[in-house]
LOMIDREN-692218 format. One record per residue (C-alpha): residue number from 1; residue in three letters; x negated, y negated, z. Coordinates in steps of 0.001 Angstrom, whole numbers. Each point is the difference from the previous one (the first is absolute). Last residue first. Layout:
REM residues N
NUM | ALA | X | Y | Z $
...
END
This chain:
REM residues 94
94 | SER | -101715 | -98476 | 98631 $
93 | LEU | -3137 | 1366 | -1596 $
92 | VAL | -2637 | 1338 | 2367 $
91 | ARG | -3524 | -1194 | -638 $
90 | VAL | -3401 | 1623 | -328 $
89 | GLN | -2998 | -1929 | -1300 $
88 | CYS | -3174 | 1805 | -1038 $
87 | ILE | -3234 | -1818 | -705 $
86 | HIS | -2534 | 1537 | -2303 $
85 | SER | -3789 | 366 | -368 $
84 | ALA | -1331 | 1720 | 3117 $
83 | PRO | 3484 | 1020 | 1153 $
82 | ASN | 444 | 2228 | -3076 $
81 | TYR | 3724 | 504 | -524 $
80 | ILE | 2475 | 2892 | 205 $
79 | ARG | -2690 | 1634 | 2099 $
78 | LEU | 2324 | 2701 | 1350 $
77 | ASP | -495 | -887 | 3674 $
76 | ASP | 21 | -3796 | -461 $
75 | CYS | 2974 | -183 | -2367 $
74 | LEU | 1780 | 2687 | 2042 $
73 | LYS | -498 | -2015 | 3186 $
72 | ARG | 1280 | -3251 | -1547 $
71 | VAL | 3029 | 1890 | -1350 $
70 | LEU | 825 | 1441 | 3425 $
69 | GLN | -496 | -3363 | 1727 $
68 | LYS | 2332 | -1750 | -2455 $
67 | ALA | 2705 | 2651 | 399 $
66 | ASP | -258 | -198 | 3795 $
65 | GLU | 288 | -3806 | -203 $
64 | PRO | 3115 | 277 | -2199 $
63 | SER | 1602 | 2236 | 2610 $
62 | ARG | 902 | 3674 | 576 $
61 | ALA | -1719 | 1095 | -3206 $
60 | GLU | 707 | 1665 | -3338 $
59 | VAL | -2248 | -1628 | -2581 $
58 | ASN | 717 | -1110 | -3553 $
57 | MET | -3267 | -1104 | -1551 $
56 | ARG | -924 | -2822 | -2377 $
55 | LEU | -3625 | -88 | -1191 $
54 | LEU | -1344 | -3153 | -1619 $
53 | LYS | -3468 | -150 | -1506 $
52 | GLY | -2107 | -3092 | -530 $
51 | ALA | -926 | -2732 | -2436 $
50 | ARG | -1113 | -3463 | 1079 $
49 | VAL | 714 | -2935 | -2312 $
48 | ASN | -1357 | -3547 | 290 $
47 | THR | 663 | -3565 | -1170 $
46 | VAL | 3491 | 228 | -1464 $
45 | GLN | 887 | -3550 | -1136 $
44 | SER | -1766 | 753 | -3307 $
43 | TYR | 2937 | 2105 | -1185 $
42 | GLY | -586 | -362 | -3749 $
41 | GLY | 101 | 3652 | -1008 $
40 | LYS | -3778 | -4 | -395 $
39 | LEU | -242 | -961 | 3674 $
38 | ILE | 2434 | 2713 | 1133 $
37 | LEU | -907 | 2859 | -2294 $
36 | ASN | -3716 | 222 | -720 $
35 | ARG | -1488 | -2043 | 2876 $
34 | HIS | 2397 | 762 | 2854 $
33 | ILE | 649 | 3624 | -938 $
32 | THR | -3737 | 552 | -485 $
31 | GLU | -873 | -1621 | 3343 $
30 | GLY | 2630 | 2082 | 1800 $
29 | GLU | -1402 | 3221 | -1479 $
28 | PRO | -3589 | -1036 | 714 $
27 | ASP | 733 | -751 | 3683 $
26 | ARG | -3256 | -1068 | 1605 $
25 | ALA | -294 | 589 | 3730 $
24 | LEU | 155 | -2992 | 2382 $
23 | PRO | 3734 | 393 | 684 $
22 | LYS | -123 | 3778 | 564 $
21 | ASN | 1407 | 1933 | -2934 $
20 | GLU | 3690 | 846 | 144 $
19 | VAL | 2331 | 2586 | 1515 $
18 | VAL | 3612 | -952 | 718 $
17 | VAL | 2094 | 2530 | 1939 $
16 | GLU | 3761 | -400 | 140 $
15 | VAL | 2317 | 1709 | 2485 $
14 | THR | 3661 | 805 | -567 $
13 | CYS | 1699 | 1335 | 3115 $
12 | THR | 2171 | 3104 | 170 $
11 | ALA | 1743 | 707 | 3269 $
10 | PRO | -788 | 1913 | 3160 $
9 | SER | 2259 | -953 | 2937 $
8 | MET | -1654 | -817 | 3336 $
7 | PRO | -114 | -3728 | -811 $
6 | LEU | 1922 | -762 | -3188 $
5 | CYS | -1641 | -304 | -3400 $
4 | VAL | 2887 | -1414 | -2078 $
3 | ALA | -1727 | -3302 | -755 $
2 | CYS | -2949 | 2006 | -1195 $
1 | MET | 1708 | 1126 | -3171 $
END
């Protein structure tokens, strides 16, 4: 885990990537889950659902920040998401 990433010593860090529609874009999957499962199941306290994708990667890096930067770069370079319609959040788990 990231807590063991020591400076100058490569270690494995766990990095999560969350990809979801931009806030103003419709989210048909989230709307369907909200309407057909949550509200019909009696959970009226839930007012909105947004669906997305979660990727969890194990990355060898010298520091948690290096791992985060590497994953951010690969998401951009490899088009893991479409920047015109999605937001991409990258975080290192501790």
